[in-house]
KEKE-3310 file (N, C-alpha, C; in steps of 0.2 Angstrom, whole numbers, plus 5000, padded with zeros to 4 digits):
npx = (4971:4976:4978:4984:4982:4985:4977:4981:4977:4978:4973:4976:4991:5007:5017:5021:5019:5011:5012:5003:4999:5010:5021:5038:5047:5040:5035:5022:5016:5027:5039:5039:5027:5013:5003:4989:4988:4990:4980:4967:4971:4967:4960:4960:4953:4959:4955:4954:4943:4929:4929:4919:4913:4903:4896:4882:4871:4881:4892:4883:4871:4869:4869:4860:4868:4885:4893:4888:4906:4916:4930:4939:4948:4961:4963:4975:4986:4985:4992:5003:5009:5012:5021:5031:5032:5029:5019:5014:5002:4992:4980:4976:4962:4954:4942:4936:4929:4931:4927:4922:4934:4948:4945:4940:4929:4917:4923:4925:4936:4945:4956:4970:4982:4994:5003:5019:5024:5021:5006:5007:5012:5000:5003:5007:4996:5000:5008:4998:5003:5019:5030:5020:5022:5016:5005:4992:4985:4990:5004:5016:5025:5034:5036:5042:5054:5059:5061:5072:5082:5083:5089:5101:5107:5104:5094:5086:5081:5069:5062:5053:5044:5039:5045:5052:5063:5072:5076:5081:5071:5059:5058:5055:5043:5036:5036:5028:5016:5014:5012:5001:4990:4987:4985:4998:4993:4995:4990:4981:4980:4964:4959:4955:4941:4942:4935:4920:4918:4909:4893:4892:4884:4885:4885:4874:4875:4864:4855)
npy = (5129:5133:5126:5125:5115:5105:5093:5080:5069:5053:5039:5022:5020:5024:5030:5035:5040:5051:5067:5077:5072:5066:5073:5078:5069:5057:5052:5052:5065:5074:5088:5092:5090:5096:5111:5108:5095:5094:5098:5109:5122:5121:5127:5121:5119:5115:5107:5103:5097:5088:5086:5087:5082:5084:5080:5087:5081:5075:5073:5078:5074:5060:5052:5055:5060:5062:5056:5061:5062:5060:5065:5064:5075:5078:5085:5098:5098:5112:5117:5109:5113:5127:5125:5119:5105:5096:5090:5078:5066:5075:5079:5086:5088:5087:5091:5091:5096:5092:5097:5092:5086:5080:5065:5059:5066:5072:5073:5069:5073:5067:5069:5068:5076:5072:5074:5066:5053:5049:5054:5070:5072:5076:5090:5092:5101:5117:5118:5122:5127:5131:5117:5107:5093:5083:5089:5088:5096:5097:5097:5085:5076:5068:5075:5086:5081:5076:5089:5093:5084:5086:5099:5096:5089:5076:5071:5072:5088:5087:5079:5086:5099:5110:5120:5135:5148:5134:5136:5140:5149:5145:5131:5133:5140:5129:5120:5127:5126:5112:5111:5119:5124:5122:5132:5140:5153:5169:5172:5184:5187:5188:5201:5200:5206:5217:5213:5220:5231:5225:5232:5241:5244:5260:5266:5278:5293:5300:5316)
npz = (4859:4843:4827:4811:4797:4782:4772:4761:4749:4741:4731:4732:4730:4737:4729:4713:4695:4692:4690:4695:4707:4714:4712:4706:4712:4713:4725:4737:4747:4750:4749:4736:4731:4721:4725:4723:4727:4740:4748:4755:4766:4784:4798:4814:4830:4846:4861:4879:4883:4876:4859:4844:4828:4813:4797:4789:4777:4768:4753:4743:4748:4749:4760:4775:4786:4791:4804:4821:4826:4840:4850:4865:4876:4888:4904:4909:4923:4932:4943:4943:4931:4934:4943:4936:4935:4925:4911:4908:4902:4899:4886:4870:4861:4845:4832:4816:4800:4783:4767:4750:4746:4736:4728:4739:4744:4755:4772:4790:4803:4817:4830:4843:4852:4863:4878:4882:4893:4911:4920:4927:4944:4957:4965:4982:4994:5000:5016:5031:5042:5051:5052:5049:5042:5034:5030:5037:5045:5058:5070:5075:5087:5080:5068:5073:5077:5065:5058:5066:5063:5049:5050:5056:5046:5045:5038:5022:5015:5008:5016:5024:5020:5027:5033:5029:5027:5034:5050:5067:5072:5064:5069:5082:5081:5076:5086:5095:5088:5089:5102:5105:5094:5077:5063:5074:5084:5091:5106:5115:5131:5138:5147:5164:5172:5186:5202:5207:5220:5234:5239:5254:5270:5276:5292:5296:5304:5316:5318)
capx = (4976:4974:4983:4982:4985:4982:4976:4981:4975:4978:4970:4979:4998:5011:5022:5018:5022:5007:5015:4998:4998:5016:5027:5044:5051:5036:5033:5017:5017:5034:5039:5038:5020:5009:4998:4983:4988:4992:4974:4966:4972:4961:4962:4956:4953:4961:4952:4955:4937:4927:4928:4914:4912:4898:4894:4875:4870:4887:4892:4877:4865:4869:4867:4858:4874:4892:4895:4894:4911:4919:4936:4940:4955:4962:4965:4982:4986:4987:4997:5010:5012:5014:5027:5036:5034:5027:5012:5012:4995:4987:4979:4972:4958:4951:4937:4934:4926:4934:4922:4924:4941:4949:4944:4936:4923:4917:4925:4926:4943:4946:4963:4972:4989:4995:5010:5022:5026:5016:5003:5010:5009:4997:5007:5004:4994:5005:5006:4994:5007:5026:5031:5015:5026:5012:4999:4986:4982:4993:5011:5017:5032:5038:5038:5047:5061:5061:5064:5078:5086:5085:5093:5107:5109:5103:5088:5086:5076:5063:5058:5048:5045:5035:5049:5056:5069:5073:5080:5079:5064:5054:5057:5052:5036:5033:5035:5022:5011:5013:5009:4994:4986:4990:4991:4998:4991:4998:4985:4982:4975:4958:4960:4949:4938:4942:4929:4917:4917:4902:4890:4892:4880:4888:4881:4872:4874:4858:4856)
capy = (5130:5133:5122:5125:5109:5103:5085:5078:5061:5049:5032:5016:5020:5030:5032:5035:5044:5056:5073:5081:5069:5064:5078:5076:5063:5051:5050:5056:5069:5077:5095:5094:5089:5102:5113:5105:5088:5095:5099:5115:5124:5120:5129:5118:5121:5110:5108:5098:5093:5084:5089:5083:5085:5081:5083:5086:5080:5074:5070:5080:5071:5053:5050:5060:5063:5059:5057:5064:5058:5063:5063:5067:5077:5077:5092:5099:5100:5118:5118:5106:5118:5133:5123:5116:5098:5092:5090:5071:5063:5079:5079:5091:5085:5092:5087:5096:5093:5094:5096:5092:5084:5076:5057:5056:5070:5075:5069:5072:5071:5068:5067:5070:5077:5070:5074:5060:5052:5048:5060:5074:5071:5081:5093:5092:5107:5120:5117:5128:5130:5128:5110:5102:5090:5079:5093:5085:5101:5097:5096:5080:5076:5065:5080:5091:5077:5076:5095:5094:5080:5090:5105:5093:5086:5069:5069:5077:5094:5085:5075:5090:5106:5114:5126:5138:5143:5129:5139:5139:5152:5141:5126:5136:5141:5122:5117:5130:5123:5106:5112:5123:5122:5123:5136:5143:5160:5173:5174:5190:5185:5193:5204:5198:5212:5218:5212:5226:5230:5224:5238:5241:5249:5264:5269:5285:5297:5304:5323)
capz = (4854:4836:4822:4804:4793:4775:4771:4755:4748:4734:4731:4730:4730:4740:4724:4706:4690:4690:4693:4698:4713:4717:4711:4702:4715:4712:4731:4740:4754:4751:4748:4729:4728:4719:4730:4722:4730:4747:4751:4757:4773:4788:4805:4819:4837:4851:4868:4883:4884:4870:4852:4840:4821:4809:4791:4787:4770:4765:4747:4740:4751:4747:4766:4779:4790:4792:4811:4824:4829:4845:4853:4872:4878:4895:4906:4912:4930:4932:4948:4941:4926:4937:4947:4931:4936:4919:4907:4906:4903:4896:4879:4867:4856:4839:4827:4811:4794:4776:4762:4743:4745:4730:4728:4745:4745:4762:4778:4796:4806:4824:4833:4849:4854:4870:4881:4883:4900:4915:4922:4932:4950:4960:4970:4989:4996:5005:5023:5033:5047:5051:5055:5047:5036:5030:5028:5040:5050:5065:5071:5080:5090:5075:5063:5076:5077:5058:5057:5069:5059:5043:5052:5058:5040:5045:5033:5016:5015:5005:5021:5027:5017:5030:5036:5024:5028:5040:5055:5073:5073:5062:5073:5088:5079:5075:5093:5098:5084:5092:5109:5105:5089:5070:5064:5080:5085:5096:5110:5119:5136:5139:5154:5169:5175:5193:5205:5210:5228:5237:5242:5261:5273:5280:5297:5296:5311:5317:5320)
cpx = (4974:4980:4980:4986:4982:4982:4976:4980:4976:4975:4975:4987:5001:5016:5018:5021:5017:5010:5010:4997:5004:5022:5033:5047:5047:5034:5027:5019:5024:5033:5038:5031:5017:5004:4991:4982:4989:4985:4973:4968:4966:4963:4958:4958:4954:4958:4954:4949:4935:4926:4923:4913:4907:4897:4886:4875:4876:4887:4885:4871:4864:4867:4865:4864:4880:4894:4888:4899:4915:4926:4937:4947:4956:4965:4972:4981:4989:4992:5003:5013:5015:5021:5033:5037:5031:5020:5010:5005:4990:4986:4975:4968:4955:4947:4935:4931:4930:4929:4925:4932:4942:4949:4940:4930:4923:4919:4925:4933:4943:4953:4965:4980:4990:5002:5013:5023:5020:5012:5007:5008:5006:5001:5003:5002:5000:5003:5003:4998:5014:5026:5026:5018:5021:5005:4992:4983:4985:5000:5012:5024:5037:5040:5043:5054:5063:5064:5071:5084:5088:5090:5100:5110:5109:5098:5088:5080:5070:5059:5053:5049:5041:5038:5053:5057:5069:5078:5077:5072:5059:5053:5054:5044:5032:5032:5029:5016:5009:5010:5002:4990:4989:4984:4991:4997:4994:4992:4986:4977:4970:4958:4953:4947:4939:4936:4926:4917:4910:4899:4890:4887:4884:4884:4880:4871:4868:4860:4858)
cpy = (5129:5130:5122:5119:5109:5095:5084:5071:5059:5042:5027:5015:5025:5032:5031:5040:5050:5063:5077:5078:5068:5069:5074:5070:5057:5049:5055:5059:5071:5084:5097:5093:5096:5104:5110:5098:5088:5097:5107:5116:5124:5122:5125:5120:5115:5112:5102:5094:5088:5088:5084:5087:5081:5084:5082:5085:5079:5071:5071:5076:5064:5050:5056:5064:5059:5060:5058:5060:5063:5060:5067:5069:5075:5083:5092:5100:5107:5120:5115:5110:5124:5131:5120:5109:5094:5093:5083:5069:5068:5078:5084:5087:5090:5087:5093:5092:5096:5092:5096:5090:5079:5068:5055:5061:5073:5071:5073:5069:5072:5066:5070:5071:5077:5071:5068:5060:5051:5054:5064:5073:5077:5084:5093:5100:5110:5119:5123:5131:5127:5122:5105:5098:5087:5083:5090:5090:5101:5095:5091:5080:5073:5070:5085:5087:5077:5083:5096:5090:5083:5096:5102:5089:5078:5066:5074:5082:5092:5081:5079:5097:5111:5120:5129:5146:5139:5132:5138:5143:5148:5134:5127:5137:5134:5119:5120:5127:5116:5106:5115:5121:5124:5126:5139:5150:5163:5175:5179:5188:5190:5195:5202:5205:5212:5217:5219:5225:5229:5230:5236:5246:5253:5267:5276:5288:5301:5311:5323)
cpz = (4847:4831:4815:4800:4786:4775:4764:4754:4741:4736:4728:4731:4734:4735:4717:4701:4689:4694:4697:4705:4717:4716:4707:4705:4715:4719:4734:4746:4755:4748:4741:4726:4726:4725:4729:4726:4737:4751:4753:4765:4778:4795:4810:4826:4842:4858:4872:4885:4878:4864:4848:4833:4818:4803:4790:4779:4766:4757:4743:4742:4750:4754:4770:4783:4790:4799:4815:4826:4834:4848:4860:4873:4885:4898:4909:4919:4930:4937:4946:4935:4929:4941:4942:4932:4930:4917:4906:4907:4900:4889:4877:4861:4851:4835:4822:4804:4788:4771:4755:4742:4739:4731:4734:4747:4752:4767:4784:4799:4813:4826:4839:4849:4861:4872:4883:4891:4905:4917:4927:4939:4953:4965:4977:4991:5001:5012:5026:5039:5047:5055:5053:5041:5031:5029:5031:5045:5057:5065:5076:5082:5084:5070:5066:5075:5069:5056:5060:5065:5053:5045:5054:5052:5040:5041:5028:5018:5013:5010:5024:5024:5020:5034:5031:5025:5034:5045:5062:5075:5070:5066:5079:5087:5079:5081:5096:5095:5087:5099:5110:5100:5082:5066:5071:5080:5091:5100:5115:5125:5137:5147:5158:5172:5183:5196:5208:5217:5230:5240:5250:5264:5278:5286:5296:5303:5311:5318:5327)
residu = (MET:LEU:LEU:THR:THR:LYS:LEU:GLY:THR:VAL:VAL:GLY:ARG:CYS:SER:GLY:THR:GLU:LEU:ASN:GLU:TYR:GLY:PRO:ASP:GLY:GLU:PHE:CYS:THR:SER:ASP:ASP:PRO:GLU:SER:ALA:GLN:GLY:ALA:PRO:MET:THR:SER:ILE:PHE:VAL:THR:GLY:THR:ALA:THR:SER:GLU:VAL:LEU:ASN:PRO:ASN:ASP:GLY:SER:VAL:PRO:ALA:LEU:GLY:PRO:PHE:SER:VAL:ALA:GLY:ARG:THR:PHE:ASN:CYS:THR:ALA:LEU:ALA:GLN:GLY:THR:GLY:THR:GLY:GLY:ALA:CYS:ARG:ALA:SER:ALA:PHE:THR:LEU:LEU:ASP:GLN:PRO:THR:ILE:ALA:ASP:ILE:THR:VAL:THR:TYR:ARG:LEU:CYS:ALA:GLN:GLY:PRO:PRO:ALA:PRO:THR:PRO:MET:PRO:SER:PRO:ILE:CYS:SER:GLY:ASP:CYS:ASP:VAL:ASP:GLY:MET:VAL:THR:VAL:ASP:GLU:ILE:ILE:ARG:LEU:VAL:ASN:ILE:ALA:LEU:ASN:ASN:GLU:PRO:VAL:ALA:ALA:CYS:MET:ALA:CYS:SER:PRO:LEU:ASP:ILE:ASP:CYS:ILE:ILE:ILE:ALA:VAL:ASN:ASN:ALA:LEU:PHE:GLU:CYS:PRO:HIS:ALA:GLU:PHE:THR:PRO:THR:PRO:THR:PRO:ALA:PRO:ARG:PRO:SER:PRO:THR:ASN:THR:PRO:GLN:GLU:GLY:PRO)
# end
């Protein structure tokens, strides 16, 4: 993500009469501040990894370096984004430098933008076969009973999402998966070769 900002600074007070710093309303950081007080536009890059900034020979070489300073982001849950279940806990991090700023000279800036709320839950993987409610690779009798109860409106649909749509065909497949294997496969019996007739000695008539 790219974000363009301007950073304006004054020293000492948030209000004053200096028009070149506070504008006609006497308040710092308001819309009537002159352009010179608002700072130069700076486009920064936001990442979900680690952002680092450093100024070499800052303030005309008064010190060897300013920094490096780092800030860490936090990745988004891409599956949760695709399913629309939230961005909570994700953070974008940025670090950049601003040189020759009024009153403060060279600086580095680090900050994060984080989504509010708890981290988005990690969605369960999709069932590998019909009836596998807890996605453990097998279908049990308890899961079959749960499907039947959902079909009878005795349990909520959220109790098992492994049949979509939940109909008699899916329940029958789930029963087969419980009886045989998960996922249930349609087995074609391997034909048994017919036994070869044993060789027999046919008496040969003599001349």
